[in-house]
N, C-alpha and C positions, 0 to 999 in steps of 0.2 A: 423628559430629562435626556440629555446627551450622555452616553456612556462610552467610554472607550475600553477595548479589550486588546491586550497585547499578548501574542503568543510567539515562542522562541522555537525555532526549528530544532535545536540541540536537546530539547527536553521532549522525551517521548510522550505522545499522546496529548500535547497541550493544545495542538490545533482542533483536535477533536472536542476538547472540553470547551475551548473557546468558541467554536462555531456552535455548538448546541446551546451554550449558554447565551450567546448573541441572538440566536433564532428565538429563544424561549422570551428573552428581554423585548426583542422586536414585536413578537406576538402580544406582548401586553401595552404597546403603544410607545415604547421608548426608541429614541433614535440611537442606534448602535454603530460604532466604527470599530472594525477588527483591523488591528495593525500587525503585519507579518511580513517576513522576507518574500513569502510566495502565498498565493490565494489558496485557503484550505479546500482540499479536493470535495469536502462535503457540501459546500455551498453550490456546487454544479459540476458540470463535466463528468458526470458518472461513467459515461460510454468510453471515455479515454482511460479512466482508472481500471475499468472493468477489463478492457482490451488489453491494457499493460500488465495486469494479473494473469490473465489468460496467456499471453505470451511467455511471461515467465515461467508459468507452470508447464506448459509444453516444452520450454527449452530444458528445463530440469528433468523432465520425464524422458526426453529424447537423449539427453547426456547419460542418465542413468543406465537406459537401455543399451547404449553404445558401450559403455563400460563394462557392463555384465556380459555382452556378446564377446567383446575383445579379450576380456580377461582369460577366457578359455584359451584363447590363441597365444596369448603372452606368456601365461604360467603353464608350463607342460605337464605339471603334477596334477592339474585339474583335469578330469574327465567328465565328459557329458555322457549320461547313461540314457539309454533309450529304452 
């Protein structure tokens, strides 16, 4: 049986649901076509997704550290206790 699954990028999580549904139907022997504006990340390319998330996490951590350190210099009412 030929099955077409359409997922829209504007609806949160539809890519994950469509991918898992497509993989489950393909495992049962059906021919599945996933239609989307972008290829779902769960179909492959794990390393690029993992690297991107690592980069975002490190960026957020460094920005938080910089703000915490600079806040003491910018606001004179804050004192660092030793």
